[in-house]
PDB file of N, CA, C and O in Angstrom:
ATOM      1  N   MET A   1     122.955 106.190  73.008  1.00  0.00           N
ATOM      2  CA  MET A   1     122.000 105.213  72.439  1.00  0.00           C
ATOM      3  C   MET A   1     122.133 104.322  73.821  1.00  0.00           C
ATOM      4  O   MET A   1     121.139 104.029  74.485  1.00  0.00           O
ATOM      5  N   THR A   2     123.702 103.854  74.243  1.00  0.00           N
ATOM      6  CA  THR A   2     123.444 102.750  75.178  1.00  0.00           C
ATOM      7  C   THR A   2     123.000 102.871  76.627  1.00  0.00           C
ATOM      8  O   THR A   2     122.825 101.922  77.392  1.00  0.00           O
ATOM      9  N   LYS A   3     122.841 104.180  76.909  1.00  0.00           N
ATOM     10  CA  LYS A   3     122.177 104.540  78.208  1.00  0.00           C
ATOM     11  C   LYS A   3     120.733 104.707  77.960  1.00  0.00           C
ATOM     12  O   LYS A   3     120.003 104.630  78.948  1.00  0.00           O
ATOM     13  N   THR A   4     120.268 104.895  76.958  1.00  0.00           N
ATOM     14  CA  THR A   4     118.862 105.194  76.837  1.00  0.00           C
ATOM     15  C   THR A   4     118.341 103.914  76.610  1.00  0.00           C
ATOM     16  O   THR A   4     117.275 103.766  77.208  1.00  0.00           O
ATOM     17  N   LEU A   5     118.686 102.968  75.990  1.00  0.00           N
ATOM     18  CA  LEU A   5     118.257 101.520  75.892  1.00  0.00           C
ATOM     19  C   LEU A   5     117.632 100.736  77.367  1.00  0.00           C
ATOM     20  O   LEU A   5     116.517 100.224  77.474  1.00  0.00           O
ATOM     21  N   PRO A   6     118.499 100.799  78.234  1.00  0.00           N
ATOM     22  CA  PRO A   6     118.184 100.075  79.628  1.00  0.00           C
ATOM     23  C   PRO A   6     116.871 100.705  80.047  1.00  0.00           C
ATOM     24  O   PRO A   6     115.885 100.027  80.334  1.00  0.00           O
ATOM     25  N   ALA A   7     116.904 102.446  80.076  1.00  0.00           N
ATOM     26  CA  ALA A   7     115.626 103.075  80.379  1.00  0.00           C
ATOM     27  C   ALA A   7     114.416 102.799  79.266  1.00  0.00           C
ATOM     28  O   ALA A   7     113.303 102.832  79.792  1.00  0.00           O
ATOM     29  N   VAL A   8     114.410 102.618  78.295  1.00  0.00           N
ATOM     30  CA  VAL A   8     113.337 102.342  77.467  1.00  0.00           C
ATOM     31  C   VAL A   8     112.852 100.972  77.522  1.00  0.00           C
ATOM     32  O   VAL A   8     111.682 100.751  77.212  1.00  0.00           O
ATOM     33  N   PHE A   9     113.931  99.654  78.028  1.00  0.00           N
ATOM     34  CA  PHE A   9     113.587  98.470  78.290  1.00  0.00           C
ATOM     35  C   PHE A   9     112.806  98.370  79.511  1.00  0.00           C
ATOM     36  O   PHE A   9     111.813  97.644  79.468  1.00  0.00           O
ATOM     37  N   LEU A  10     113.098  99.001  80.641  1.00  0.00           N
ATOM     38  CA  LEU A  10     112.496  99.305  81.928  1.00  0.00           C
ATOM     39  C   LEU A  10     110.820  99.827  81.849  1.00  0.00           C
ATOM     40  O   LEU A  10     109.874  99.356  82.480  1.00  0.00           O
ATOM     41  N   ILE A  11     110.813 100.944  80.867  1.00  0.00           N
ATOM     42  CA  ILE A  11     109.582 101.538  80.863  1.00  0.00           C
ATOM     43  C   ILE A  11     108.415 100.410  80.089  1.00  0.00           C
ATOM     44  O   ILE A  11     107.215 100.340  80.354  1.00  0.00           O
ATOM     45  N   LEU A  12     109.147  99.619  79.114  1.00  0.00           N
ATOM     46  CA  LEU A  12     108.460  99.058  78.048  1.00  0.00           C
ATOM     47  C   LEU A  12     108.172  97.785  79.138  1.00  0.00           C
ATOM     48  O   LEU A  12     107.011  97.395  79.013  1.00  0.00           O
ATOM     49  N   LEU A  13     108.845  97.121  80.059  1.00  0.00           N
ATOM     50  CA  LEU A  13     108.919  96.039  80.972  1.00  0.00           C
ATOM     51  C   LEU A  13     107.567  96.745  82.209  1.00  0.00           C
ATOM     52  O   LEU A  13     106.695  95.986  82.634  1.00  0.00           O
ATOM     53  N   THR A  14     107.600  97.823  82.515  1.00  0.00           N
ATOM     54  CA  THR A  14     106.680  97.881  83.699  1.00  0.00           C
ATOM     55  C   THR A  14     105.473  98.106  82.704  1.00  0.00           C
ATOM     56  O   THR A  14     104.485  97.406  82.926  1.00  0.00           O
ATOM     57  N   ALA A  15     105.419  98.866  81.780  1.00  0.00           N
ATOM     58  CA  ALA A  15     103.966  98.963  81.029  1.00  0.00           C
ATOM     59  C   ALA A  15     103.647  97.474  80.590  1.00  0.00           C
ATOM     60  O   ALA A  15     102.479  97.278  80.928  1.00  0.00           O
ATOM     61  N   ALA A  16     104.180  96.291  79.964  1.00  0.00           N
ATOM     62  CA  ALA A  16     103.704  95.318  79.797  1.00  0.00           C
ATOM     63  C   ALA A  16     103.328  94.578  81.386  1.00  0.00           C
ATOM     64  O   ALA A  16     102.260  93.971  81.469  1.00  0.00           O
ATOM     65  N   CYS A  17     104.036  94.638  82.341  1.00  0.00           N
ATOM     66  CA  CYS A  17     103.435  94.121  83.739  1.00  0.00           C
ATOM     67  C   CYS A  17     102.021  94.467  84.402  1.00  0.00           C
ATOM     68  O   CYS A  17     101.283  93.707  85.028  1.00  0.00           O
ATOM     69  N   THR A  18     101.822  95.997  84.054  1.00  0.00           N
ATOM     70  CA  THR A  18     100.637  96.556  84.566  1.00  0.00           C
ATOM     71  C   THR A  18      99.400  96.046  83.924  1.00  0.00           C
ATOM     72  O   THR A  18      98.394  95.752  84.569  1.00  0.00           O
ATOM     73  N   GLY A  19      99.512  95.942  82.524  1.00  0.00           N
ATOM     74  CA  GLY A  19      98.577  95.566  81.970  1.00  0.00           C
ATOM     75  C   GLY A  19      97.020  96.340  81.951  1.00  0.00           C
ATOM     76  O   GLY A  19      97.079  97.553  81.751  1.00  0.00           O
ATOM     77  N   SER A  20      95.679  95.769  82.137  1.00  0.00           N
ATOM     78  CA  SER A  20      94.551  96.489  82.518  1.00  0.00           C
ATOM     79  C   SER A  20      93.960  96.452  83.632  1.00  0.00           C
ATOM     80  O   SER A  20      92.926  97.020  83.984  1.00  0.00           O
ATOM     81  N   GLY A  21      94.901  95.508  84.398  1.00  0.00           N
ATOM     82  CA  GLY A  21      94.287  95.106  85.996  1.00  0.00           C
ATOM     83  C   GLY A  21      93.623  94.163  86.012  1.00  0.00           C
ATOM     84  O   GLY A  21      92.938  93.836  85.043  1.00  0.00           O
ATOM     85  N   ASN A  22      93.679  93.331  87.405  1.00  0.00           N
ATOM     86  CA  ASN A  22      92.848  92.564  87.675  1.00  0.00           C
ATOM     87  C   ASN A  22      91.305  92.674  87.993  1.00  0.00           C
ATOM     88  O   ASN A  22      90.986  93.352  88.970  1.00  0.00           O
ATOM     89  N   PRO A  23      90.451  92.140  87.340  1.00  0.00           N
ATOM     90  CA  PRO A  23      89.148  92.462  87.495  1.00  0.00           C
ATOM     91  C   PRO A  23      88.365  92.240  88.920  1.00  0.00           C
ATOM     92  O   PRO A  23      87.227  92.638  89.168  1.00  0.00           O
ATOM     93  N   ASP A  24      89.202  91.541  89.765  1.00  0.00           N
ATOM     94  CA  ASP A  24      88.842  91.380  91.282  1.00  0.00           C
ATOM     95  C   ASP A  24      89.623  92.086  92.092  1.00  0.00           C
ATOM     96  O   ASP A  24      89.633  91.903  93.309  1.00  0.00           O
ATOM     97  N   ARG A  25      90.507  93.151  91.354  1.00  0.00           N
ATOM     98  CA  ARG A  25      91.419  93.759  92.401  1.00  0.00           C
ATOM     99  C   ARG A  25      90.434  94.839  93.067  1.00  0.00           C
ATOM    100  O   ARG A  25      89.398  95.332  92.620  1.00  0.00           O
ATOM    101  N   LEU A  26      91.204  95.074  94.472  1.00  0.00           N
ATOM    102  CA  LEU A  26      90.605  96.044  95.504  1.00  0.00           C
ATOM    103  C   LEU A  26      91.465  96.282  96.434  1.00  0.00           C
ATOM    104  O   LEU A  26      91.578  95.574  97.434  1.00  0.00           O
ATOM    105  N   THR A  27      92.226  97.407  96.169  1.00  0.00           N
ATOM    106  CA  THR A  27      93.412  98.100  97.050  1.00  0.00           C
ATOM    107  C   THR A  27      92.574  99.393  97.747  1.00  0.00           C
ATOM    108  O   THR A  27      91.678 100.016  97.178  1.00  0.00           O
ATOM    109  N   SER A  28      92.986  99.603  98.864  1.00  0.00           N
ATOM    110  CA  SER A  28      92.531 100.779  99.778  1.00  0.00           C
ATOM    111  C   SER A  28      93.415 101.342 100.581  1.00  0.00           C
ATOM    112  O   SER A  28      94.277 100.655 101.128  1.00  0.00           O
ATOM    113  N   ASP A  29      93.329 102.648 100.761  1.00  0.00           N
ATOM    114  CA  ASP A  29      94.234 103.352 101.866  1.00  0.00           C
ATOM    115  C   ASP A  29      93.402 104.312 102.669  1.00  0.00           C
ATOM    116  O   ASP A  29      92.930 105.336 102.176  1.00  0.00           O
ATOM    117  N   ARG A  30      93.231 103.942 103.948  1.00  0.00           N
ATOM    118  CA  ARG A  30      92.639 104.859 104.538  1.00  0.00           C
ATOM    119  C   ARG A  30      93.230 105.986 105.624  1.00  0.00           C
ATOM    120  O   ARG A  30      94.034 105.589 106.468  1.00  0.00           O
ATOM    121  N   ASN A  31      92.869 107.254 105.602  1.00  0.00           N
ATOM    122  CA  ASN A  31      93.558 108.470 106.341  1.00  0.00           C
ATOM    123  C   ASN A  31      92.280 109.103 107.102  1.00  0.00           C
ATOM    124  O   ASN A  31      91.404 109.770 106.551  1.00  0.00           O
ATOM    125  N   GLY A  32      92.346 108.737 108.600  1.00  0.00           N
ATOM    126  CA  GLY A  32      91.117 108.936 109.090  1.00  0.00           C
ATOM    127  C   GLY A  32      89.776 108.406 108.484  1.00  0.00           C
ATOM    128  O   GLY A  32      89.474 107.218 108.378  1.00  0.00           O
ATOM    129  N   ASN A  33      88.921 109.623 108.052  1.00  0.00           N
ATOM    130  CA  ASN A  33      87.844 108.920 107.322  1.00  0.00           C
ATOM    131  C   ASN A  33      87.514 108.562 105.802  1.00  0.00           C
ATOM    132  O   ASN A  33      86.646 107.854 105.292  1.00  0.00           O
ATOM    133  N   VAL A  34      88.624 109.386 105.248  1.00  0.00           N
ATOM    134  CA  VAL A  34      88.908 109.119 103.896  1.00  0.00           C
ATOM    135  C   VAL A  34      89.548 107.975 103.436  1.00  0.00           C
ATOM    136  O   VAL A  34      90.692 107.718 103.812  1.00  0.00           O
ATOM    137  N   VAL A  35      88.884 107.190 102.592  1.00  0.00           N
ATOM    138  CA  VAL A  35      89.457 106.140 101.764  1.00  0.00           C
ATOM    139  C   VAL A  35      89.498 106.331 100.573  1.00  0.00           C
ATOM    140  O   VAL A  35      88.579 106.941 100.027  1.00  0.00           O
ATOM    141  N   THR A  36      90.792 105.762  99.721  1.00  0.00           N
ATOM    142  CA  THR A  36      91.407 106.114  98.634  1.00  0.00           C
ATOM    143  C   THR A  36      91.605 104.910  98.203  1.00  0.00           C
ATOM    144  O   THR A  36      91.889 104.122  99.106  1.00  0.00           O
ATOM    145  N   GLY A  37      91.548 104.346  96.857  1.00  0.00           N
ATOM    146  CA  GLY A  37      92.149 102.877  96.405  1.00  0.00           C
ATOM    147  C   GLY A  37      92.140 102.780  94.799  1.00  0.00           C
ATOM    148  O   GLY A  37      92.260 103.778  94.089  1.00  0.00           O
ATOM    149  N   VAL A  38      91.995 101.570  94.339  1.00  0.00           N
ATOM    150  CA  VAL A  38      91.531 101.109  92.979  1.00  0.00           C
ATOM    151  C   VAL A  38      91.022 100.008  93.165  1.00  0.00           C
ATOM    152  O   VAL A  38      91.294  99.107  93.959  1.00  0.00           O
ATOM    153  N   VAL A  39      90.190 100.124  92.322  1.00  0.00           N
ATOM    154  CA  VAL A  39      88.867  98.843  92.254  1.00  0.00           C
ATOM    155  C   VAL A  39      88.681  98.392  90.596  1.00  0.00           C
ATOM    156  O   VAL A  39      88.493  99.018  89.553  1.00  0.00           O
ATOM    157  N   GLY A  40      88.827  97.096  90.927  1.00  0.00           N
ATOM    158  CA  GLY A  40      88.657  96.204  89.688  1.00  0.00           C
ATOM    159  C   GLY A  40      87.016  96.184  88.988  1.00  0.00           C
ATOM    160  O   GLY A  40      86.020  96.636  89.552  1.00  0.00           O
ATOM    161  N   ALA A  41      87.049  95.591  87.736  1.00  0.00           N
ATOM    162  CA  ALA A  41      85.659  95.677  86.880  1.00  0.00           C
ATOM    163  C   ALA A  41      84.686  94.969  87.623  1.00  0.00           C
ATOM    164  O   ALA A  41      83.480  95.207  87.551  1.00  0.00           O
ATOM    165  N   ASN A  42      85.331  93.883  88.518  1.00  0.00           N
ATOM    166  CA  ASN A  42      84.108  92.978  89.272  1.00  0.00           C
ATOM    167  C   ASN A  42      83.408  93.458  90.472  1.00  0.00           C
ATOM    168  O   ASN A  42      82.400  92.941  90.955  1.00  0.00           O
ATOM    169  N   TRP A  43      83.972  94.393  90.867  1.00  0.00           N
ATOM    170  CA  TRP A  43      83.426  95.267  92.027  1.00  0.00           C
ATOM    171  C   TRP A  43      82.350  96.201  91.777  1.00  0.00           C
ATOM    172  O   TRP A  43      82.674  97.192  91.122  1.00  0.00           O
ATOM    173  N   ALA A  44      81.002  96.103  92.193  1.00  0.00           N
ATOM    174  CA  ALA A  44      79.966  97.119  91.865  1.00  0.00           C
ATOM    175  C   ALA A  44      80.354  98.431  92.834  1.00  0.00           C
ATOM    176  O   ALA A  44      81.037  98.073  93.794  1.00  0.00           O
ATOM    177  N   ASP A  45      80.123  99.618  92.806  1.00  0.00           N
ATOM    178  CA  ASP A  45      80.244 100.781  93.657  1.00  0.00           C
ATOM    179  C   ASP A  45      79.640 100.466  94.844  1.00  0.00           C
ATOM    180  O   ASP A  45      80.229 100.511  95.924  1.00  0.00           O
ATOM    181  N   ASN A  46      78.400 100.125  94.690  1.00  0.00           N
ATOM    182  CA  ASN A  46      77.752  99.730  96.068  1.00  0.00           C
ATOM    183  C   ASN A  46      78.390  98.611  96.878  1.00  0.00           C
ATOM    184  O   ASN A  46      77.903  98.237  97.945  1.00  0.00           O
ATOM    185  N   GLU A  47      79.507  98.077  96.339  1.00  0.00           N
ATOM    186  CA  GLU A  47      80.026  97.132  97.284  1.00  0.00           C
ATOM    187  C   GLU A  47      81.386  97.404  97.928  1.00  0.00           C
ATOM    188  O   GLU A  47      82.006  96.596  98.619  1.00  0.00           O
ATOM    189  N   LEU A  48      81.798  98.734  97.590  1.00  0.00           N
ATOM    190  CA  LEU A  48      82.919  99.215  98.443  1.00  0.00           C
ATOM    191  C   LEU A  48      82.805  99.605  99.533  1.00  0.00           C
ATOM    192  O   LEU A  48      83.697 100.315  99.996  1.00  0.00           O
ATOM    193  N   ASP A  49      81.642  99.263 100.323  1.00  0.00           N
ATOM    194  CA  ASP A  49      81.602  99.584 101.980  1.00  0.00           C
ATOM    195  C   ASP A  49      82.448  98.737 102.419  1.00  0.00           C
ATOM    196  O   ASP A  49      82.818  99.065 103.547  1.00  0.00           O
ATOM    197  N   VAL A  50      83.022  97.609 101.975  1.00  0.00           N
ATOM    198  CA  VAL A  50      83.905  96.649 102.723  1.00  0.00           C
ATOM    199  C   VAL A  50      85.253  97.264 103.110  1.00  0.00           C
ATOM    200  O   VAL A  50      85.977  96.809 103.996  1.00  0.00           O
ATOM    201  N   THR A  51      85.562  98.511 102.245  1.00  0.00           N
ATOM    202  CA  THR A  51      86.808  99.333 102.929  1.00  0.00           C
ATOM    203  C   THR A  51      86.344 100.021 104.273  1.00  0.00           C
ATOM    204  O   THR A  51      87.288 100.259 105.027  1.00  0.00           O
ATOM    205  N   CYS A  52      85.484 100.277 104.596  1.00  0.00           N
ATOM    206  CA  CYS A  52      84.762 100.547 105.820  1.00  0.00           C
ATOM    207  C   CYS A  52      85.026  99.717 107.046  1.00  0.00           C
ATOM    208  O   CYS A  52      85.182  98.506 106.893  1.00  0.00           O
ATOM    209  N   ASN A  53      85.094 100.255 108.262  1.00  0.00           N
ATOM    210  CA  ASN A  53      85.011  99.407 109.512  1.00  0.00           C
ATOM    211  C   ASN A  53      83.559  98.864 109.701  1.00  0.00           C
ATOM    212  O   ASN A  53      82.602  99.395 109.137  1.00  0.00           O
ATOM    213  N   PRO A  54      83.468  98.039 110.325  1.00  0.00           N
ATOM    214  CA  PRO A  54      81.897  97.122 110.596  1.00  0.00           C
ATOM    215  C   PRO A  54      81.100  98.707 111.346  1.00  0.00           C
ATOM    216  O   PRO A  54      81.601  99.492 112.152  1.00  0.00           O
ATOM    217  N   GLY A  55      79.785  98.733 110.726  1.00  0.00           N
ATOM    218  CA  GLY A  55      79.152  99.775 111.695  1.00  0.00           C
ATOM    219  C   GLY A  55      79.283 101.050 110.794  1.00  0.00           C
ATOM    220  O   GLY A  55      78.650 102.047 111.139  1.00  0.00           O
ATOM    221  N   GLU A  56      80.045 101.093 109.680  1.00  0.00           N
ATOM    222  CA  GLU A  56      80.129 102.353 108.631  1.00  0.00           C
ATOM    223  C   GLU A  56      80.017 102.073 107.433  1.00  0.00           C
ATOM    224  O   GLU A  56      80.393 101.069 106.829  1.00  0.00           O
ATOM    225  N   THR A  57      79.391 103.144 107.014  1.00  0.00           N
ATOM    226  CA  THR A  57      79.106 102.790 105.167  1.00  0.00           C
ATOM    227  C   THR A  57      80.061 103.835 104.592  1.00  0.00           C
ATOM    228  O   THR A  57      80.551 104.734 105.276  1.00  0.00           O
ATOM    229  N   LEU A  58      80.305 103.648 103.215  1.00  0.00           N
ATOM    230  CA  LEU A  58      81.218 104.602 102.301  1.00  0.00           C
ATOM    231  C   LEU A  58      80.156 105.460 101.734  1.00  0.00           C
ATOM    232  O   LEU A  58      79.154 105.069 101.136  1.00  0.00           O
ATOM    233  N   THR A  59      80.491 106.647 101.989  1.00  0.00           N
ATOM    234  CA  THR A  59      79.441 107.997 101.266  1.00  0.00           C
ATOM    235  C   THR A  59      80.330 108.652 100.347  1.00  0.00           C
ATOM    236  O   THR A  59      81.553 108.519 100.376  1.00  0.00           O
ATOM    237  N   ASN A  60      79.663 109.394  99.496  1.00  0.00           N
ATOM    238  CA  ASN A  60      80.573 110.648  98.569  1.00  0.00           C
ATOM    239  C   ASN A  60      81.455 109.710  97.660  1.00  0.00           C
ATOM    240  O   ASN A  60      82.532 110.038  97.162  1.00  0.00           O
ATOM    241  N   VAL A  61      80.721 108.281  97.500  1.00  0.00           N
ATOM    242  CA  VAL A  61      81.947 107.643  96.369  1.00  0.00           C
ATOM    243  C   VAL A  61      82.250 108.285  95.385  1.00  0.00           C
ATOM    244  O   VAL A  61      81.299 108.982  95.029  1.00  0.00           O
ATOM    245  N   SER A  62      83.104 108.393  94.773  1.00  0.00           N
ATOM    246  CA  SER A  62      83.748 108.542  93.293  1.00  0.00           C
ATOM    247  C   SER A  62      84.650 107.773  92.674  1.00  0.00           C
ATOM    248  O   SER A  62      85.812 107.810  93.078  1.00  0.00           O
ATOM    249  N   VAL A  63      84.274 106.892  91.527  1.00  0.00           N
ATOM    250  CA  VAL A  63      84.997 105.896  90.726  1.00  0.00           C
ATOM    251  C   VAL A  63      85.212 106.709  89.425  1.00  0.00           C
ATOM    252  O   VAL A  63      84.346 107.401  88.890  1.00  0.00           O
ATOM    253  N   GLN A  64      86.520 106.531  88.972  1.00  0.00           N
ATOM    254  CA  GLN A  64      86.560 106.841  87.680  1.00  0.00           C
ATOM    255  C   GLN A  64      87.103 105.735  87.044  1.00  0.00           C
ATOM    256  O   GLN A  64      88.262 105.504  87.387  1.00  0.00           O
ATOM    257  N   ARG A  65      86.585 104.910  86.150  1.00  0.00           N
ATOM    258  CA  ARG A  65      86.738 103.582  85.660  1.00  0.00           C
ATOM    259  C   ARG A  65      87.393 103.781  84.007  1.00  0.00           C
ATOM    260  O   ARG A  65      86.987 104.551  83.137  1.00  0.00           O
ATOM    261  N   ASP A  66      88.154 103.128  83.965  1.00  0.00           N
ATOM    262  CA  ASP A  66      88.849 102.953  82.226  1.00  0.00           C
ATOM    263  C   ASP A  66      88.220 102.211  81.668  1.00  0.00           C
ATOM    264  O   ASP A  66      87.345 101.546  82.222  1.00  0.00           O
ATOM    265  N   ALA A  67      88.481 102.143  80.534  1.00  0.00           N
ATOM    266  CA  ALA A  67      87.417 101.092  79.455  1.00  0.00           C
ATOM    267  C   ALA A  67      87.523  99.493  79.900  1.00  0.00           C
ATOM    268  O   ALA A  67      86.894  98.657  79.251  1.00  0.00           O
ATOM    269  N   SER A  68      88.228  99.158  80.871  1.00  0.00           N
ATOM    270  CA  SER A  68      88.585  97.868  81.297  1.00  0.00           C
ATOM    271  C   SER A  68      87.479  97.552  82.591  1.00  0.00           C
ATOM    272  O   SER A  68      87.099  96.454  82.996  1.00  0.00           O
ATOM    273  N   GLY A  69      87.150  98.783  83.032  1.00  0.00           N
ATOM    274  CA  GLY A  69      86.194  98.624  84.215  1.00  0.00           C
ATOM    275  C   GLY A  69      87.123  98.847  85.488  1.00  0.00           C
ATOM    276  O   GLY A  69      86.690  98.478  86.580  1.00  0.00           O
ATOM    277  N   THR A  70      88.549  99.513  85.385  1.00  0.00           N
ATOM    278  CA  THR A  70      89.048  99.120  86.527  1.00  0.00           C
ATOM    279  C   THR A  70      89.544 100.872  86.859  1.00  0.00           C
ATOM    280  O   THR A  70      89.661 101.599  85.873  1.00  0.00           O
ATOM    281  N   GLY A  71      89.755 101.333  87.953  1.00  0.00           N
ATOM    282  CA  GLY A  71      89.985 102.750  88.074  1.00  0.00           C
ATOM    283  C   GLY A  71      89.967 103.012  89.741  1.00  0.00           C
ATOM    284  O   GLY A  71      89.513 102.312  90.646  1.00  0.00           O
ATOM    285  N   PRO A  72      90.650 104.310  89.763  1.00  0.00           N
ATOM    286  CA  PRO A  72      90.511 104.686  91.307  1.00  0.00           C
ATOM    287  C   PRO A  72      89.552 105.117  91.613  1.00  0.00           C
ATOM    288  O   PRO A  72      88.791 105.733  90.867  1.00  0.00           O
ATOM    289  N   PHE A  73      89.333 104.815  93.130  1.00  0.00           N
ATOM    290  CA  PHE A  73      88.420 105.380  93.872  1.00  0.00           C
ATOM    291  C   PHE A  73      88.306 106.190  94.984  1.00  0.00           C
ATOM    292  O   PHE A  73      89.379 106.161  95.587  1.00  0.00           O
ATOM    293  N   SER A  74      87.434 106.957  95.576  1.00  0.00           N
ATOM    294  CA  SER A  74      87.527 107.580  96.852  1.00  0.00           C
ATOM    295  C   SER A  74      86.181 107.746  97.457  1.00  0.00           C
ATOM    296  O   SER A  74      85.197 107.729  96.718  1.00  0.00           O
ATOM    297  N   GLY A  75      86.048 107.912  98.798  1.00  0.00           N
ATOM    298  CA  GLY A  75      84.834 107.857  99.556  1.00  0.00           C
ATOM    299  C   GLY A  75      85.284 108.111 101.120  1.00  0.00           C
ATOM    300  O   GLY A  75      86.412 108.011 101.601  1.00  0.00           O
ATOM    301  N   ILE A  76      84.458 108.353 101.547  1.00  0.00           N
ATOM    302  CA  ILE A  76      84.401 108.917 103.074  1.00  0.00           C
ATOM    303  C   ILE A  76      83.602 107.980 103.950  1.00  0.00           C
ATOM    304  O   ILE A  76      82.404 107.835 103.708  1.00  0.00           O
ATOM    305  N   CYS A  77      84.210 107.294 105.012  1.00  0.00           N
ATOM    306  CA  CYS A  77      83.741 106.378 105.749  1.00  0.00           C
ATOM    307  C   CYS A  77      82.573 106.871 106.776  1.00  0.00           C
ATOM    308  O   CYS A  77      83.193 107.697 107.446  1.00  0.00           O
ATOM    309  N   ALA A  78      81.855 106.857 107.054  1.00  0.00           N
ATOM    310  CA  ALA A  78      80.555 107.673 107.981  1.00  0.00           C
ATOM    311  C   ALA A  78      79.898 106.380 108.466  1.00  0.00           C
ATOM    312  O   ALA A  78      79.876 105.305 107.866  1.00  0.00           O
ATOM    313  N   ALA A  79      79.264 106.728 109.890  1.00  0.00           N
ATOM    314  CA  ALA A  79      78.451 105.780 110.834  1.00  0.00           C
ATOM    315  C   ALA A  79      77.275 105.465 110.045  1.00  0.00           C
ATOM    316  O   ALA A  79      76.621 106.349 109.492  1.00  0.00           O
ATOM    317  N   ALA A  80      76.955 104.103 109.970  1.00  0.00           N
ATOM    318  CA  ALA A  80      75.861 103.572 109.192  1.00  0.00           C
ATOM    319  C   ALA A  80      74.488 104.078 109.993  1.00  0.00           C
ATOM    320  O   ALA A  80      74.612 104.211 111.211  1.00  0.00           O
ATOM    321  N   LEU A  81      73.489 104.304 109.537  1.00  0.00           N
ATOM    322  CA  LEU A  81      72.213 104.763 110.345  1.00  0.00           C
ATOM    323  C   LEU A  81      71.250 103.507 110.245  1.00  0.00           C
ATOM    324  O   LEU A  81      70.143 103.534 110.782  1.00  0.00           O
TER     325      LEU A  81
END
């Protein structure tokens, strides 16, 4: 019991700190032309072009939002036409 109590406390603390997410949140990581990240509820799918370089647009966008509107996204940066 004494060994599991700290582990349970850590799990509960982590869950409390993560919450439902910041609606203004936008984090991204780029590997080649592929962009992945997490988007908050205040971001529209068509605004995610900001994760690409100037002169590029985000294509093949996939966003899986939860009930709060926050969720992971992915897409491919391609030259704007």
